C-alpha positions as CSV (number, residue, x, y, z in Angstrom):
1,M,23.5,-3.2,7.7
2,P,23.2,-2.5,3.9
3,D,20.2,-0.7,2.5
4,V,17.4,-2.8,1.1
5,H,16.1,-1.6,-2.3
6,V,12.4,-2.0,-3.1
7,I,11.4,-1.5,-6.7
8,G,8.0,0.0,-7.2
9,A,5.5,1.5,-4.8
10,G,2.5,-0.5,-5.8
11,L,0.6,-2.6,-3.3
12,A,3.3,-5.2,-2.8
13,G,6.2,-2.8,-3.0
14,S,4.6,-0.4,-0.5
15,E,3.9,-3.2,1.9
16,A,7.4,-4.6,1.6
17,A,9.1,-1.3,2.1
18,Y,6.9,-0.6,5.2
19,Q,7.5,-4.0,6.8
20,L,11.2,-3.8,6.3
21,A,11.4,-0.3,7.6
22,E,9.4,-1.2,10.7
23,R,11.9,-3.9,11.4
24,G,14.8,-1.5,11.4
25,F,16.0,-1.9,7.9
26,S,17.1,1.2,5.9
27,V,15.0,1.1,2.8
28,I,15.4,2.8,-0.6
29,L,12.1,2.8,-2.4
30,H,12.4,3.3,-6.1
31,E,9.2,4.6,-7.7
32,M,8.8,6.1,-11.2
33,K,5.8,8.3,-10.3
34,P,5.4,11.2,-10.6
35,N,8.1,11.4,-13.3
36,K,6.5,8.7,-15.4
37,K,3.1,7.0,-15.3
38,S,1.4,4.2,-17.1
39,P,-1.7,5.0,-19.1
40,A,-3.8,3.6,-16.2
41,H,-2.2,5.9,-13.5
42,Q,-4.1,9.1,-12.6
43,S,-2.4,10.3,-9.4
44,D,1.1,10.7,-8.1
45,H,0.3,8.6,-5.0
46,F,1.7,5.2,-4.2
47,A,-0.4,2.0,-4.2
48,E,-2.8,3.5,-6.6
49,L,-5.8,1.2,-7.4
50,V,-6.4,1.5,-11.1
51,C,-9.1,-1.1,-11.5
52,S,-11.5,-2.1,-8.7
53,N,-11.6,-0.3,-5.4
54,S,-12.7,-3.6,-3.7
55,F,-10.5,-5.9,-1.6
56,R,-13.4,-8.4,-1.8
57,S,-15.2,-10.1,1.1
58,K,-14.8,-9.2,4.7
59,S,-16.3,-12.5,5.8
60,M,-14.3,-14.8,7.9
61,R,-16.0,-17.7,6.1
62,N,-13.8,-17.5,3.0
63,A,-10.2,-17.2,2.1
64,A,-10.3,-13.5,1.1
65,G,-11.7,-12.6,4.6
66,L,-9.3,-14.8,6.4
67,L,-6.3,-13.4,4.6
68,K,-7.3,-9.9,5.5
69,D,-7.6,-10.8,9.1
70,E,-4.1,-12.4,9.1
71,L,-2.7,-9.4,7.4
72,K,-4.2,-7.1,10.1
73,I,-2.6,-9.3,12.8
74,L,0.8,-8.7,11.1
75,D,0.3,-4.9,11.0
76,S,-0.2,-4.6,7.3
77,L,0.0,-1.1,6.0
78,I,-2.3,-1.9,3.2
79,M,-5.0,-3.3,5.4
80,R,-4.7,-0.4,7.9
81,S,-5.0,2.0,5.0
82,A,-8.0,0.1,3.6
83,E,-9.8,0.1,6.9
84,A,-9.1,3.8,7.4
85,T,-10.4,4.8,4.0
86,A,-13.3,2.3,3.7
87,V,-16.5,3.2,1.9
88,P,-19.8,1.4,2.2
89,A,-19.8,-1.8,0.1
90,G,-22.0,-4.4,1.8
91,G,-20.0,-7.5,2.7
92,A,-16.9,-6.3,0.9
93,L,-14.0,-4.1,2.0
94,A,-13.9,-1.2,-0.6
95,V,-12.0,2.0,-0.3
96,G,-12.0,5.5,-1.5
97,R,-9.2,5.2,-4.1
98,E,-7.6,8.7,-3.7
99,R,-7.8,8.7,0.1
100,F,-6.4,5.1,0.2
101,S,-3.4,5.9,-2.0
102,A,-2.7,9.2,-0.1
103,Y,-2.8,7.3,3.2
104,V,-0.2,4.8,2.0
105,T,1.9,7.5,0.4
106,D,2.0,9.5,3.6
107,A,2.9,6.5,5.8
108,L,5.9,5.7,3.6
109,K,7.0,9.3,3.1
110,T,7.0,10.0,6.9
111,N,8.8,6.8,7.8
112,K,12.3,7.7,9.0
113,N,13.7,4.4,7.6
114,I,12.5,4.9,4.1
115,K,14.2,7.0,1.4
116,I,12.2,7.5,-1.7
117,V,13.9,7.8,-5.1
118,H,11.7,8.9,-8.0
119,E,13.1,7.2,-11.0
120,E,12.1,4.5,-13.5
């Protein structure tokens, strides 16, 4: 089976690489950090949240809450990371940004089916 290349280790790229690797694909994850960062990036970790640390509502009475529940059923790395690093936020799911990104980064770097290439 040929390698699958995923470009970028943001939220979507990190989730895609993880899901493919968990299904037995050999994944090459291309990520420009730490060699290059945008002006918004502060850390070398993947899935860095540069704006809000909120994933919005946890309520099952709206689309945002339902989507999170569906993602958890599908073993979403992003949702597992968010729940593991959650901070108090009332009815919202909010995370500690640095801990969240570190959690995602560690999960990808330790996955035997993912090779990370740091390049733009």
